[in-house]
C-alpha positions as a Python dict, from the first residue, in 0.01 Angstrom:
ca = {
    (1, 'M'): (0, 0, 0),
    (2, 'R'): (60, 355, 94),
    (3, 'N'): (437, 368, 43),
    (4, 'L'): (335, 260, -299),
    (5, 'F'): (133, 572, -368),
    (6, 'L'): (410, 786, -229),
    (7, 'I'): (689, 626, -445),
    (8, 'I'): (465, 658, -785),
    (9, 'G'): (377, 1005, -704),
    (10, 'I'): (747, 1091, -660),
    (11, 'L'): (827, 914, -971),
    (12, 'S'): (549, 1089, -1150),
    (13, 'V'): (761, 1460, -1009),
    (14, 'V'): (1064, 1324, -1135),
    (15, 'D'): (954, 1288, -1494),
    (16, 'S'): (870, 1671, -1459),
    (17, 'I'): (1253, 1769, -1402),
    (18, 'L'): (1430, 1951, -1723),
    (19, 'S'): (1619, 1681, -1894),
    (20, 'Q'): (1864, 1992, -1996),
    (21, 'T'): (1913, 2035, -1616),
    (22, 'C'): (1933, 1718, -1422),
    (23, 'S'): (1975, 1353, -1463),
    (24, 'V'): (1789, 1171, -1166),
    (25, 'M'): (1869, 847, -1008),
    (26, 'Y'): (1620, 639, -772),
    (27, 'N'): (1701, 515, -452),
    (28, 'V'): (2085, 615, -481),
    (29, 'D'): (2257, 819, -278),
    (30, 'F'): (2606, 1048, -342),
    (31, 'Y'): (2757, 988, 7),
    (32, 'G'): (3017, 1235, 125),
    (33, 'N'): (3134, 1549, -64),
    (34, 'D'): (2870, 1793, 86),
    (35, 'L'): (2900, 2157, -16),
    (36, 'F'): (2766, 2280, 301),
    (37, 'S'): (2741, 2113, 644),
    (38, 'I'): (2348, 2107, 672),
    (39, 'P'): (2108, 2067, 409),
    (40, 'T'): (1822, 2302, 269),
    (41, 'I'): (1457, 2217, 289),
    (42, 'V'): (1290, 2270, -3),
    (43, 'A'): (925, 2176, -166),
    (44, 'E'): (1037, 1919, -421),
    (45, 'I'): (1271, 1734, -609),
    (46, 'N'): (1288, 2019, -892),
    (47, 'S'): (1345, 2276, -627),
    (48, 'C'): (1685, 2097, -504),
    (49, 'C'): (1801, 2050, -867),
    (50, 'Q'): (1743, 2388, -951),
    (51, 'L'): (1922, 2504, -605),
    (52, 'C'): (2200, 2304, -722),
    (53, 'A'): (2198, 2463, -1052),
    (54, 'I'): (2235, 2828, -907),
    (55, 'T'): (2484, 2746, -630),
    (56, 'N'): (2846, 2810, -710),
    (57, 'G'): (3050, 2513, -657),
    (58, 'C'): (2760, 2272, -679),
    (59, 'R'): (2774, 1942, -864),
    (60, 'A'): (2542, 1720, -749),
    (61, 'W'): (2262, 1701, -507),
    (62, 'T'): (2046, 1416, -285),
    (63, 'F'): (1677, 1479, -223),
    (64, 'L'): (1500, 1295, 89),
    (65, 'P'): (1158, 1359, 0),
    (66, 'L'): (1013, 1221, 357),
    (67, 'N'): (1137, 1550, 530),
    (68, 'R'): (1215, 1737, 217),
    (69, 'V'): (1597, 1806, 279),
    (70, 'C'): (1829, 1876, -19),
    (71, 'W'): (2188, 1798, 16),
    (72, 'L'): (2410, 2002, -207),
    (73, 'K'): (2750, 1824, -330),
    (74, 'N'): (3064, 1986, -483),
    (75, 'G'): (3128, 1625, -613),
    (76, 'I'): (2975, 1295, -680),
    (77, 'G'): (3194, 1097, -412),
    (78, 'S'): (3088, 759, -307),
    (79, 'V'): (2773, 612, -489),
    (80, 'K'): (2575, 440, -243),
    (81, 'N'): (2255, 209, -323),
    (82, 'V'): (2002, 289, -82),
    (83, 'S'): (1709, 23, 13),
    (84, 'P'): (1398, 87, 117),
    (85, 'G'): (1404, 463, -12),
    (86, 'P'): (1276, 676, -150),
    (87, 'I'): (1610, 887, -185),
    (88, 'F'): (1713, 1099, -535),
    (89, 'S'): (2022, 1184, -663),
    (90, 'G'): (2104, 1363, -945),
    (91, 'I'): (2376, 1572, -1149),
    (92, 'V'): (2404, 1898, -1248),
    (93, 'Q'): (2453, 1917, -1662),
    (94, 'Y'): (2550, 2223, -1796),
    (95, 'P'): (2461, 2249, -2163),
    (96, 'S'): (2813, 2311, -2393),
    (97, 'P'): (2818, 2670, -2518),
    (98, 'S'): (2746, 2727, -2895),
    (99, 'Y'): (2956, 2961, -3062),
    (100, 'T'): (2883, 3101, -3433),
    (101, 'T'): (3139, 3246, -3635),
    (102, 'F'): (3123, 3544, -3826),
    (103, 'P'): (3368, 3630, -4172),
    (104, 'V'): (3577, 3897, -4077),
    (105, 'T'): (3592, 4200, -4351),
    (106, 'T'): (3846, 4487, -4394),
    (107, 'Q'): (3803, 4826, -4520),
    (108, 'S'): (4046, 5081, -4646),
    (109, 'Y'): (3968, 5459, -4594),
    (110, 'P'): (4156, 5739, -4776),
    (111, 'S'): (4389, 5912, -4553),
    (112, 'P'): (4194, 6227, -4398),
    (113, 'S'): (4296, 6595, -4513),
    (114, 'Y'): (4350, 6896, -4302),
    (115, 'T'): (4280, 7262, -4347),
    (116, 'T'): (4492, 7515, -4116),
    (117, 'F'): (4327, 7816, -4019),
    (118, 'P'): (4492, 8128, -3846),
    (119, 'V'): (4495, 8127, -3456),
    (120, 'T'): (4327, 8479, -3344),
    (121, 'T'): (4388, 8563, -2971),
    (122, 'Q'): (4133, 8822, -2755),
    (123, 'S'): (4213, 8969, -2419),
    (124, 'Y'): (3950, 8988, -2168),
    (125, 'P'): (3959, 9220, -1869),
    (126, 'S'): (3991, 9076, -1536),
    (127, 'P'): (3642, 9000, -1356),
    (128, 'S'): (3534, 9162, -1039),
    (129, 'Y'): (3402, 9043, -749),
    (130, 'T'): (3159, 9160, -457),
    (131, 'T'): (3231, 9060, -122),
    (132, 'F'): (2954, 9010, 143),
    (133, 'P'): (2950, 8936, 482),
    (134, 'V'): (2938, 8560, 616),
    (135, 'T'): (2663, 8500, 894),
    (136, 'T'): (2653, 8200, 1103),
    (137, 'Q'): (2407, 8023, 1299),
    (138, 'S'): (2409, 7766, 1590),
    (139, 'Y'): (2144, 7462, 1614),
    (140, 'P'): (2105, 7270, 1932),
    (141, 'V'): (2286, 6905, 1916),
    (142, 'P'): (2036, 6604, 1945),
    (143, 'G'): (2052, 6438, 2275),
    (144, 'T'): (2163, 6757, 2457),
    (145, 'T'): (1903, 6989, 2413),
    (146, 'L'): (1593, 6816, 2251),
    (147, 'S'): (1348, 7037, 2416),
    (148, 'T'): (1427, 7306, 2152),
    (149, 'L'): (1369, 7018, 1864),
    (150, 'P'): (1027, 7027, 1716),
    (151, 'F'): (935, 6706, 1876),
    (152, 'S'): (921, 6566, 2222),
    (153, 'T'): (1222, 6427, 2419),
    (154, 'T'): (1017, 6123, 2560),
    (155, 'S'): (1069, 5904, 2262),
    (156, 'I'): (1238, 6008, 1941),
    (157, 'F'): (1095, 5755, 1720),
    (158, 'S'): (700, 5794, 1853),
    (159, 'S'): (689, 6191, 1807),
    (160, 'F'): (768, 6216, 1420),
    (161, 'T'): (491, 6314, 1236),
    (162, 'T'): (585, 6269, 906),
    (163, 'D'): (435, 5992, 696),
    (164, 'S'): (783, 5826, 578),
    (165, 'T'): (868, 5794, 979),
    (166, 'T'): (548, 5648, 1081),
    (167, 'S'): (593, 5391, 806),
    (168, 'T'): (930, 5302, 950),
    (169, 'V'): (806, 5264, 1283),
    (170, 'Q'): (493, 5052, 1182),
    (171, 'S'): (739, 4838, 1002),
    (172, 'T'): (966, 4798, 1332),
    (173, 'N'): (653, 4701, 1474),
    (174, 'S'): (544, 4445, 1274),
    (175, 'L'): (881, 4268, 1258),
    (176, 'D'): (879, 4285, 1616),
    (177, 'D'): (493, 4097, 1604),
    (178, 'C'): (615, 3863, 1390),
    (179, 'N'): (891, 3747, 1557),
    (180, 'A'): (694, 3729, 1906),
    (181, 'Q'): (445, 3543, 1697),
    (182, 'F'): (702, 3303, 1533),
    (183, 'N'): (853, 3207, 1903),
    (184, 'A'): (502, 3158, 2045),
    (185, 'A'): (408, 2906, 1794),
    (186, 'A'): (745, 2744, 1780),
    (187, 'L'): (734, 2679, 2159),
    (188, 'E'): (377, 2519, 2127),
    (189, 'A'): (477, 2302, 1852),
    (190, 'H'): (798, 2185, 2031),
    (191, 'N'): (633, 2086, 2356),
    (192, 'S'): (374, 1896, 2187),
    (193, 'Y'): (629, 1678, 1987),
    (194, 'R'): (842, 1650, 2281),
    (195, 'D'): (535, 1539, 2517),
    (196, 'L'): (502, 1226, 2292),
    (197, 'H'): (865, 1175, 2358),
    (198, 'H'): (872, 1203, 2750),
    (199, 'A'): (1035, 1544, 2777),
    (200, 'P'): (980, 1772, 2988),
    (201, 'P'): (809, 2128, 2814),
    (202, 'L'): (1103, 2411, 2734),
    (203, 'T'): (1039, 2776, 2838),
    (204, 'L'): (1116, 3071, 2642),
    (205, 'D'): (1403, 3286, 2736),
    (206, 'P'): (1457, 3627, 2645),
    (207, 'K'): (1825, 3606, 2622),
    (208, 'V'): (1826, 3304, 2395),
    (209, 'I'): (1540, 3478, 2192),
    (210, 'D'): (1777, 3767, 2133),
    (211, 'V'): (2071, 3550, 2031),
    (212, 'A'): (1835, 3360, 1761),
    (213, 'S'): (1700, 3697, 1660),
    (214, 'T'): (2014, 3860, 1596),
    (215, 'Y'): (2156, 3563, 1397),
    (216, 'A'): (1828, 3530, 1175),
    (217, 'D'): (1872, 3901, 1049),
    (218, 'K'): (2239, 3804, 953),
    (219, 'L'): (2129, 3484, 769),
    (220, 'G'): (1862, 3687, 572),
    (221, 'Y'): (2022, 4004, 520),
    (222, 'E'): (2409, 3915, 484),
    (223, 'I'): (2510, 3566, 461),
    (224, 'K'): (2167, 3473, 282),
    (225, 'S'): (2221, 3084, 274),
    (226, 'L'): (2214, 2833, 582),
    (227, 'V'): (2545, 2826, 778),
    (228, 'H'): (2570, 2751, 1133),
    (229, 'S'): (2652, 3075, 1383),
    (230, 'G'): (2859, 2821, 1599),
    (231, 'T'): (2765, 3028, 1903),
    (232, 'P'): (2906, 2852, 2183),
    (233, 'G'): (2641, 2715, 2493),
    (234, 'Y'): (2375, 2661, 2253),
    (235, 'G'): (2225, 2414, 2027),
    (236, 'E'): (2061, 2515, 1710),
    (237, 'N'): (1834, 2437, 1421),
    (238, 'L'): (1823, 2629, 1076),
    (239, 'A'): (1571, 2633, 780),
    (240, 'V'): (1497, 2860, 494),
    (241, 'W'): (1183, 2894, 299),
    (242, 'Y'): (1165, 3030, -50),
    (243, 'S'): (852, 3159, -124),
    (244, 'S'): (726, 3542, -282),
    (245, 'A'): (378, 3492, -85),
    (246, 'E'): (305, 3694, 235),
    (247, 'T'): (466, 3527, 527),
    (248, 'D'): (235, 3424, 830),
    (249, 'C'): (476, 3404, 1105),
    (250, 'S'): (303, 3173, 1302),
    (251, 'A'): (254, 2901, 1017),
    (252, 'M'): (597, 2934, 927),
    (253, 'A'): (740, 2835, 1313),
    (254, 'R'): (496, 2518, 1289),
    (255, 'K'): (626, 2450, 943),
    (256, 'F'): (1005, 2444, 1014),
    (257, 'V'): (959, 2270, 1354),
    (258, 'K'): (747, 1999, 1148),
    (259, 'M'): (1011, 1959, 893),
    (260, 'W'): (1283, 1877, 1190),
    (261, 'Y'): (1087, 1675, 1373),
    (262, 'D'): (960, 1483, 1062),
    (263, 'E'): (1318, 1326, 1049),
    (264, 'I'): (1188, 1089, 1334),
    (265, 'S'): (1148, 847, 1014),
    (266, 'L'): (1505, 798, 957),
    (267, 'Y'): (1612, 783, 1328),
    (268, 'N'): (1725, 427, 1449),
    (269, 'Y'): (1632, 390, 1803),
    (270, 'N'): (1799, 32, 1819),
    (271, 'N'): (2140, 233, 1754),
    (272, 'P'): (2112, 555, 1895),
    (273, 'G'): (2357, 815, 1791),
    (274, 'F'): (2370, 1151, 1571),
    (275, 'T'): (2341, 1132, 1217),
    (276, 'K'): (2342, 1470, 967),
    (277, 'E'): (1990, 1333, 859),
    (278, 'T'): (1854, 1311, 1212),
    (279, 'G'): (2000, 1593, 1398),
    (280, 'H'): (1744, 1873, 1390),
    (281, 'F'): (1480, 1581, 1500),
    (282, 'T'): (1715, 1462, 1816),
    (283, 'Q'): (1748, 1854, 1918),
    (284, 'V'): (1364, 1932, 1942),
    (285, 'V'): (1289, 1643, 2150),
    (286, 'W'): (1635, 1647, 2361),
    (287, 'K'): (1503, 1577, 2709),
    (288, 'S'): (1763, 1759, 2885),
    (289, 'S'): (1721, 2089, 2710),
    (290, 'T'): (1496, 2343, 2894),
    (291, 'K'): (1483, 2694, 2711),
    (292, 'L'): (1431, 2795, 2379),
    (293, 'G'): (1443, 3114, 2191),
    (294, 'C'): (1390, 3160, 1791),
    (295, 'G'): (1417, 3431, 1517),
    (296, 'I'): (1294, 3498, 1225),
    (297, 'S'): (1405, 3704, 922),
    (298, 'I'): (1242, 3760, 574),
    (299, 'N'): (1388, 3938, 285),
    (300, 'D'): (1440, 3918, -103),
    (301, 'G'): (1177, 3610, -117),
    (302, 'K'): (1347, 3381, 146),
    (303, 'T'): (1218, 3308, 512),
    (304, 'F'): (1536, 3209, 756),
    (305, 'G'): (1406, 3090, 1077),
    (306, 'V'): (1665, 3001, 1383),
    (307, 'C'): (1597, 2791, 1693),
    (308, 'N'): (1854, 2775, 1989),
    (309, 'Y'): (1834, 2571, 2266),
    (310, 'T'): (2012, 2539, 2604),
    (311, 'P'): (2159, 2306, 2759),
    (312, 'P'): (2224, 2227, 2408),
    (313, 'G'): (2154, 1852, 2274),
    (314, 'N'): (2330, 1599, 2057),
    (315, 'Y'): (2593, 1533, 2278),
    (316, 'I'): (2773, 1187, 2173),
    (317, 'G'): (2684, 891, 2436),
    (318, 'Q'): (2355, 1056, 2566),
    (319, 'F'): (2106, 973, 2282),
    (320, 'A'): (1964, 679, 2465),
    (321, 'Q'): (1869, 882, 2775),
    (322, 'N'): (1789, 1227, 2607),
    (323, 'V'): (1601, 1084, 2270),
    (324, 'L'): (1307, 850, 2401),
    (325, 'P'): (1062, 670, 2173),
    (326, 'K'): (713, 751, 2210),
}
């Protein structure tokens, strides 16, 4: 009965999707032709459709509502019926442009007439200049003679007294606090789920945190989409959340880890192994991983989350002994 209510609720959301943008098929998967190697986490079907509509090269999409995973496709590929669901796929339909034709009119104008005036010249005396002596002034070089500058030598950033500099320092401290909160909450959430699967708890590692935080900033301010870093020696889970509201860093960590863990509903313990639909879950509970480090960046309405693991998980042939049932 719960599944029935879930399907009815999902179908009601499908009815609200703009018909001019997307067509939606229930329990159909456009297999293959993935535009990116990893999916995007979105809130609802409409968000998956709209994300495809604004992404260059996207022609179709597949949405898994149980874990809110949105796969963007550069083509339809193989169409596969999936049962039981729920799973939704859609094709982005771009309306044909309309054109209005206006009649072209021409107008003849008379040729212009010109009046010639005599040219007169005027001589002016050459300008005179007054020369002033040039003075020079030496200033201390920052970093060598800081004691002569109007602030302390102990900490350049903490000793400025202007409002703009104080604001910059507070902003930096705020980002550091957010990252610390994100890591603490992510560690707690990971270990809570790992305990259910008889995996030992992870510990935070400063080096791994630095790797994850650096790449989170790169995602938020340079790449601006979900692309794996490919850093050797680390497992990696990524997520992005679209919202203009102020971000609660601890809550966002718990939200991202839950999204990754919720892929458990698609994992087959009778046939253990890697699939793109369950790879986040298996890394979260991978028994042999011992250290964790995470990073968060917030920019332009997007919150990116990165968690790195060492030793990395998802090794082919090692799933049965590392991804244990509850």
